[in-house]
C-alpha positions as CSV (number, residue, x, y, z in Angstrom):
1,M,0.0,0.0,0.0
2,E,1.3,3.5,-0.9
3,V,1.2,6.0,1.9
4,V,1.4,9.8,1.0
5,R,2.3,12.6,3.3
6,N,2.6,16.4,2.7
7,I,5.5,18.3,4.2
8,Q,5.9,22.1,4.2
9,V,9.5,23.3,3.6
10,K,10.5,27.0,3.8
11,L,12.8,28.1,1.0
12,D,15.6,30.7,1.0
13,V,15.1,32.6,-2.3
14,S,17.8,35.0,-3.4
15,P,16.6,38.6,-4.1
16,E,17.6,38.3,-7.8
17,D,15.2,35.4,-8.2
18,V,12.1,37.0,-6.6
19,E,11.0,38.8,-9.8
20,V,11.1,35.7,-12.0
21,L,9.3,33.6,-9.4
22,D,6.6,36.2,-9.0
23,E,6.2,36.4,-12.8
24,T,5.8,32.6,-12.8
25,F,3.1,32.8,-10.1
26,E,1.2,35.4,-12.3
27,Q,1.5,33.4,-15.5
28,F,0.5,30.2,-13.8
29,R,-2.6,32.0,-12.5
30,Q,-3.4,33.4,-15.9
31,A,-3.1,29.9,-17.4
32,A,-5.3,28.3,-14.8
33,Q,-7.9,31.1,-15.1
34,H,-7.9,30.9,-18.9
35,V,-8.8,27.2,-18.7
36,A,-11.4,27.8,-16.0
37,D,-13.0,30.6,-18.0
38,H,-13.1,28.3,-21.0
39,G,-14.6,25.3,-19.2
40,W,-17.2,27.2,-17.1
41,D,-20.9,27.4,-17.9
42,D,-23.8,28.6,-15.7
43,N,-25.5,25.3,-16.7
44,P,-23.6,22.6,-14.7
45,Y,-24.4,20.1,-17.5
46,N,-22.3,22.2,-19.8
47,I,-19.3,22.6,-17.5
48,T,-16.2,21.0,-19.1
49,D,-13.9,19.4,-16.6
50,T,-12.3,16.7,-18.6
51,K,-8.5,17.2,-18.8
52,N,-8.1,15.8,-22.3
53,T,-10.9,18.0,-23.7
54,L,-9.6,21.1,-21.9
55,H,-6.1,20.4,-23.2
56,D,-7.2,20.1,-26.8
57,E,-9.2,23.3,-26.5
58,T,-6.9,25.6,-24.5
59,Y,-3.3,24.4,-24.7
60,S,-2.2,26.1,-27.9
61,D,-3.8,29.5,-26.9
62,V,-2.1,29.4,-23.5
63,R,1.3,28.5,-25.0
64,D,1.0,31.3,-27.5
65,E,0.0,33.9,-25.0
66,L,2.4,33.0,-22.1
67,S,6.0,32.0,-21.7
68,L,5.3,29.0,-19.4
69,Q,6.9,25.8,-20.4
70,S,4.6,23.0,-21.4
71,S,4.7,21.0,-18.2
72,L,3.6,24.1,-16.1
73,V,0.8,24.8,-18.6
74,Q,-0.4,21.2,-18.1
75,S,-0.2,21.6,-14.3
76,A,-2.3,24.8,-14.5
77,R,-4.8,23.0,-16.7
78,N,-5.0,20.1,-14.2
79,L,-5.6,22.5,-11.4
80,A,-8.4,24.3,-13.3
81,A,-10.0,20.9,-14.3
82,T,-10.1,19.8,-10.7
83,A,-11.6,23.1,-9.6
84,L,-14.2,22.9,-12.3
85,G,-15.1,19.3,-11.4
86,N,-15.5,20.2,-7.7
87,C,-17.8,23.1,-8.6
88,K,-19.8,20.8,-10.8
89,D,-20.2,18.2,-8.0
90,R,-21.3,20.8,-5.5
91,I,-24.0,22.1,-7.8
92,F,-25.3,18.7,-8.4
93,D,-25.4,18.1,-4.7
94,G,-27.6,21.1,-4.3
95,E,-24.9,23.6,-3.1
96,R,-24.0,26.9,-4.6
97,A,-20.8,27.3,-6.6
98,S,-19.4,30.0,-8.8
99,K,-16.7,29.9,-11.5
100,P,-13.2,29.3,-10.0
101,E,-11.1,32.4,-9.5
102,F,-7.4,31.8,-9.0
103,R,-4.9,34.0,-7.1
104,G,-1.3,34.5,-8.1
105,S,0.2,32.7,-5.1
106,V,0.6,29.1,-6.1
107,V,2.5,27.1,-8.7
108,V,2.1,23.3,-9.1
109,Y,5.3,21.4,-9.9
110,N,5.8,17.8,-11.1
111,G,8.8,15.6,-11.8
112,R,9.7,17.5,-15.0
113,T,9.6,21.0,-13.4
114,I,11.2,20.4,-10.0
115,T,14.5,18.7,-9.0
116,Y,15.2,17.8,-5.3
117,N,18.7,17.9,-4.0
118,D,20.2,17.3,-0.6
119,D,20.1,20.9,0.5
120,H,18.3,22.8,-2.2
121,V,15.6,22.5,-4.9
122,S,15.6,23.6,-8.5
123,L,12.4,25.1,-9.9
124,A,11.3,25.8,-13.5
125,T,10.1,29.4,-14.1
126,T,9.1,31.5,-17.0
127,D,12.8,32.1,-17.7
128,K,15.7,30.4,-16.1
129,R,15.7,27.6,-13.5
130,V,15.8,29.0,-9.9
131,T,17.7,27.3,-7.1
132,A,16.5,27.8,-3.5
133,E,18.0,26.3,-0.3
134,Y,15.8,24.5,2.2
135,V,15.3,26.3,5.6
136,T,15.0,23.4,8.0
137,P,13.4,23.8,11.5
138,V,15.8,24.9,14.2
139,N,14.7,22.0,16.4
140,E,13.7,19.5,13.8
141,D,13.9,16.4,16.0
142,G,10.4,14.9,16.4
143,T,8.8,17.2,13.8
144,P,7.0,16.0,10.6
145,F,10.0,17.4,8.6
146,A,12.4,15.1,10.5
147,E,10.0,12.1,10.1
148,Y,9.3,12.3,6.4
149,W,12.2,14.3,4.8
150,T,14.4,11.2,4.6
151,D,15.6,8.8,1.9
152,D,12.9,6.4,3.0
153,W,10.3,8.7,1.4
154,E,10.1,9.5,-2.3
155,K,9.6,13.2,-3.0
156,A,6.9,13.7,-5.7
157,E,4.7,16.6,-6.7
158,A,4.9,19.9,-4.9
159,T,3.1,23.2,-4.8
160,L,5.0,26.5,-4.3
161,H,3.3,29.2,-2.2
162,K,4.2,32.7,-1.2
163,R,2.9,34.1,2.1
164,D,3.9,37.5,3.5
165,G,6.9,37.6,1.2
166,T,8.2,34.2,2.2
167,Y,8.2,31.1,-0.1
168,Y,7.1,27.7,1.0
169,L,7.2,24.4,-0.8
170,H,4.5,21.9,0.0
171,V,5.9,18.5,-1.0
172,A,4.1,15.2,-1.4
173,V,6.3,12.4,-0.1
174,K,5.3,8.7,-0.5
175,K,6.5,5.2,0.2
176,D,5.1,1.7,0.0
177,V,4.3,0.0,3.3
178,D,3.9,-3.7,3.9
179,T,0.3,-4.6,4.7
180,S,0.9,-8.3,5.0
181,C,0.0,-9.8,8.4
182,D,1.0,-13.0,10.1
183,E,-1.6,-15.3,11.8
184,E,-1.4,-13.6,15.1
185,S,-1.7,-10.0,13.8
186,E,-4.8,-11.1,11.8
187,N,-6.4,-12.0,15.1
188,G,-5.6,-8.5,16.3
189,V,-3.9,-6.9,19.3
190,V,-5.5,-3.7,20.6
191,L,-3.9,-0.7,22.3
192,G,-6.5,1.2,24.4
193,V,-6.1,4.9,24.9
194,D,-7.8,7.1,27.5
195,L,-7.9,10.9,26.9
196,N,-8.2,13.4,29.7
197,V,-8.9,17.1,30.2
198,D,-6.5,17.2,33.1
199,G,-3.6,15.2,34.4
200,Y,-2.1,13.2,31.5
201,V,-3.3,14.0,28.0
202,A,-3.3,10.3,27.1
203,V,-2.8,7.0,28.9
204,T,-2.5,3.7,27.2
205,S,-3.4,0.2,28.2
206,T,0.3,-0.7,28.2
207,G,0.9,1.9,30.9
208,A,2.3,4.8,29.0
209,F,1.4,8.2,30.5
210,L,1.8,10.8,27.8
211,G,1.6,14.6,27.8
212,N,0.4,17.1,30.4
213,A,-3.1,18.3,29.9
214,D,-2.7,20.8,32.8
215,Y,0.3,22.4,31.0
216,L,-1.6,22.4,27.7
217,N,-4.6,24.2,29.3
218,H,-2.2,26.6,31.1
219,R,-0.7,27.6,27.9
220,R,-4.1,28.1,26.4
221,D,-5.2,30.2,29.3
222,E,-2.1,32.4,29.0
223,Y,-2.9,33.0,25.4
224,E,-6.6,33.8,26.1
225,H,-5.6,36.2,28.8
226,R,-3.1,38.1,26.6
227,R,-5.6,38.1,23.7
228,G,-8.3,39.6,26.0
229,N,-6.0,42.4,27.1
230,L,-5.0,43.2,23.5
231,Q,-8.7,43.2,22.4
232,Q,-9.4,45.9,25.0
233,T,-6.6,48.0,23.6
234,G,-8.3,47.9,20.2
235,T,-5.4,49.4,18.1
236,R,-4.3,48.1,14.8
237,S,-1.0,47.1,16.3
238,A,-2.8,45.1,19.0
239,H,-4.9,43.4,16.3
240,L,-1.7,42.4,14.4
241,T,-0.2,41.1,17.7
242,I,-3.3,39.0,18.4
243,Q,-3.0,37.4,15.0
244,S,0.7,36.8,15.6
245,I,0.4,35.2,19.0
246,G,-2.6,33.2,17.8
247,D,-0.6,31.7,15.0
248,R,2.3,31.0,17.3
249,F,0.1,29.2,19.9
250,A,-1.6,27.2,17.1
251,R,1.7,26.0,15.9
252,W,2.9,25.2,19.4
253,S,-0.2,23.2,20.4
254,A,-0.3,21.3,17.1
255,D,3.3,20.3,17.6
256,Y,2.7,19.3,21.2
257,L,-0.2,17.0,20.1
258,H,1.9,15.7,17.2
259,R,4.6,14.6,19.7
260,I,2.0,12.8,21.9
261,S,0.5,11.1,18.8
262,K,3.9,9.9,17.7
263,E,4.4,8.3,21.2
264,I,1.0,6.6,21.0
265,V,1.8,5.1,17.6
266,Q,5.2,4.0,18.7
267,E,3.7,2.3,21.8
268,A,1.4,0.4,19.4
269,V,4.3,-0.6,17.1
270,E,6.5,-1.8,20.0
271,N,3.6,-3.9,21.3
272,D,2.8,-5.5,17.9
273,C,-0.7,-3.9,17.9
274,T,-2.9,-4.0,14.9
275,A,-5.4,-1.4,16.2
276,I,-5.6,1.6,18.5
277,A,-8.9,2.2,20.3
278,F,-10.0,5.7,21.4
279,E,-13.1,6.8,23.2
280,N,-15.7,8.1,20.7
281,L,-15.4,11.9,20.6
282,K,-19.1,12.5,20.5
283,H,-19.6,10.5,23.7
284,I,-16.7,12.3,25.3
285,R,-18.4,15.7,24.7
286,K,-21.5,14.4,26.4
287,R,-19.6,12.9,29.3
288,I,-17.5,16.1,30.0
289,S,-20.0,18.7,29.0
290,N,-17.9,21.4,30.6
291,A,-14.9,20.6,28.3
292,S,-13.9,23.7,26.4
293,K,-14.0,23.8,22.6
294,F,-10.2,23.9,22.8
295,Q,-10.1,20.6,24.7
296,Q,-12.5,19.1,22.2
297,W,-10.4,20.3,19.4
298,A,-7.3,18.9,21.1
299,F,-8.8,15.4,21.3
300,K,-9.9,15.5,17.7
301,E,-6.6,16.8,16.5
302,L,-4.7,14.2,18.5
303,Q,-6.8,11.3,17.1
304,R,-6.3,12.7,13.6
305,H,-2.5,12.7,14.0
306,V,-2.6,9.2,15.3
307,E,-4.7,8.0,12.4
308,Y,-2.3,9.7,10.0
309,K,0.8,8.2,11.5
310,A,-0.7,4.7,12.2
311,E,-1.5,4.2,8.6
312,E,2.2,4.0,7.8
313,Y,2.5,0.9,10.0
314,S,-0.8,-0.6,8.8
315,I,-2.3,-0.1,12.2
316,G,-6.1,0.7,12.3
317,V,-7.7,3.3,14.5
318,D,-11.2,2.8,15.9
319,D,-13.4,4.3,18.6
320,V,-15.7,2.9,21.2
321,N,-18.5,4.1,23.5
322,P,-16.6,5.3,26.7
323,A,-19.6,4.8,29.0
324,Y,-18.5,3.5,32.4
325,T,-14.9,2.9,31.3
326,S,-13.7,5.0,34.2
327,Q,-15.9,3.1,36.7
328,R,-15.5,-0.5,35.5
329,C,-12.8,-2.8,37.0
330,S,-10.5,-3.9,34.2
331,H,-8.8,-6.6,36.2
332,G,-9.2,-10.2,34.8
333,E,-12.8,-11.2,34.6
334,C,-14.0,-9.0,37.4
335,G,-15.7,-6.1,35.5
336,F,-17.5,-4.8,38.5
337,T,-18.8,-1.3,37.7
338,H,-19.6,1.3,40.4
339,E,-19.0,5.0,40.6
340,D,-17.3,4.7,44.0
341,N,-14.6,2.5,42.4
342,R,-12.9,5.7,41.3
343,D,-11.6,8.5,43.5
344,G,-9.7,11.1,41.4
345,D,-6.6,9.4,40.0
346,E,-7.1,6.3,42.2
347,F,-9.1,3.3,41.3
348,E,-9.9,0.5,43.8
349,C,-12.5,-2.1,42.9
350,L,-15.0,-2.4,45.7
351,K,-15.5,-6.1,44.7
352,C,-12.1,-7.6,44.0
353,G,-9.9,-4.9,45.6
354,K,-7.7,-4.4,42.6
355,E,-5.9,-1.0,42.8
356,L,-4.8,0.8,39.6
357,H,-4.2,4.3,38.4
358,A,-7.7,5.4,37.3
359,D,-6.7,6.6,33.8
360,Y,-4.7,3.4,33.2
361,N,-7.8,1.3,34.3
362,A,-9.9,3.4,31.9
363,A,-7.4,2.8,29.0
364,R,-7.6,-1.0,29.6
365,N,-11.4,-0.8,29.4
366,V,-11.3,1.3,26.2
367,G,-9.1,-1.3,24.5
368,W,-11.1,-4.2,25.9
369,R,-14.3,-2.7,24.5
370,L,-12.9,-2.9,21.0
371,V,-11.8,-6.5,21.5
372,Q,-15.4,-7.3,22.6
373,H,-16.8,-5.5,19.6
374,W,-14.7,-7.6,17.2
375,L,-15.9,-10.8,18.9
376,K,-19.5,-9.8,18.8
377,S,-19.3,-8.7,15.1
378,G,-17.9,-12.1,14.1
379,A,-14.8,-10.4,12.6
380,E,-12.9,-13.8,12.7
381,R,-10.7,-12.5,15.5
382,A,-11.4,-15.2,18.0
383,T,-8.1,-14.7,19.7
384,S,-8.1,-10.9,19.7
385,Q,-6.1,-9.5,22.5
386,L,-5.6,-6.4,24.6
387,A,-2.1,-5.0,25.0
388,L,-1.2,-4.6,28.6
389,K,2.0,-3.5,30.5
390,S,3.6,-6.9,30.6
391,G,1.9,-8.8,27.8
392,T,-1.5,-9.5,26.2
393,L,-4.8,-10.8,27.5
394,N,-7.2,-12.6,25.1
395,A,-11.0,-13.0,25.3
396,N,-10.7,-16.4,27.0
397,G,-8.8,-14.8,29.9
398,R,-5.4,-16.2,28.9
399,F,-2.5,-13.9,29.7
400,R,0.6,-14.0,27.5
401,P,3.6,-12.3,29.1
402,T,5.9,-10.0,27.0
403,E,8.9,-12.3,27.1
404,L,6.9,-15.0,25.1
405,L,5.9,-12.5,22.4
406,G,7.5,-12.1,19.0
């Protein structure tokens, strides 16, 4: 199976190349707009979005009018064809859509118009080829750049963007991953994950305690407090500062969740898991009705990052109803459920006396619920297992210690 990721790379463009790149942006825009104008019709049945047809009817005119090389003309045509097709689909779905209008801030490059090198990239323009060096993150360890900007990933199509005078290359990187499974992995090993609005952001059924929700919320509160003070000021400078600190906090929080998601997936990989189980986000919102929109966003973003990364290892991600996962005893076949089992971070079963960290107990129950779902649905996973700290537990109650795995 081919897995594709998109990585943003900042480019260092020399001042003498700015003019030719900006001219390339403009001509690429004109080419895409020419095709969109040609293919558009107020009657959706008459919209032309077929690439071959648009090529036959527009290619010569664009080439005569502009100095773009043929591959860039074709990329502009493809961009316009996709936009026309999207508009057509929206109209047929009963939504409103108007003719695509392109801005002069993007150029799409393919294998014939871009060349990747170790420390720089070569880009086709309306004139000469432009060379620009990559500007790598200062602390690149643990970032998407460090994960995917390696020889393991093939660099493919890219789009060049310009924002606030700075050039960014959005590169599609891809590689083939092995989706074959041995007999045991077909039966399935589940990693349960419990998410929290305070304490640890995520706790796994294998006993990994990840992230600090209190710190995440503290940073959010600091940002909100500063934004509130700036809003009261009401000046243009304050408005620009609000935008700046908002962007900075968004990047920081996204990176923080990215790092946690990476640890979750790594935990699944190290324990030979074939699935990761989360609490259903809709049910979480009902269970913690006072959770802020930021916390709800954080849960959703974290799960999205995990799904994104887990795909590379052919690990599935699913969710379960979290009802009573914090009150149910996860020890062996006990399963006794009572609200007094849990007291803050402490869990002590009133029936069997088992003592566990409350979030760890909940994570075990989240994972176990997916195992039970597989069994009830007849998914041919009779020996499905839950990944624990020191091994796995199957549906028949048989524990297999870690030293016997592999």
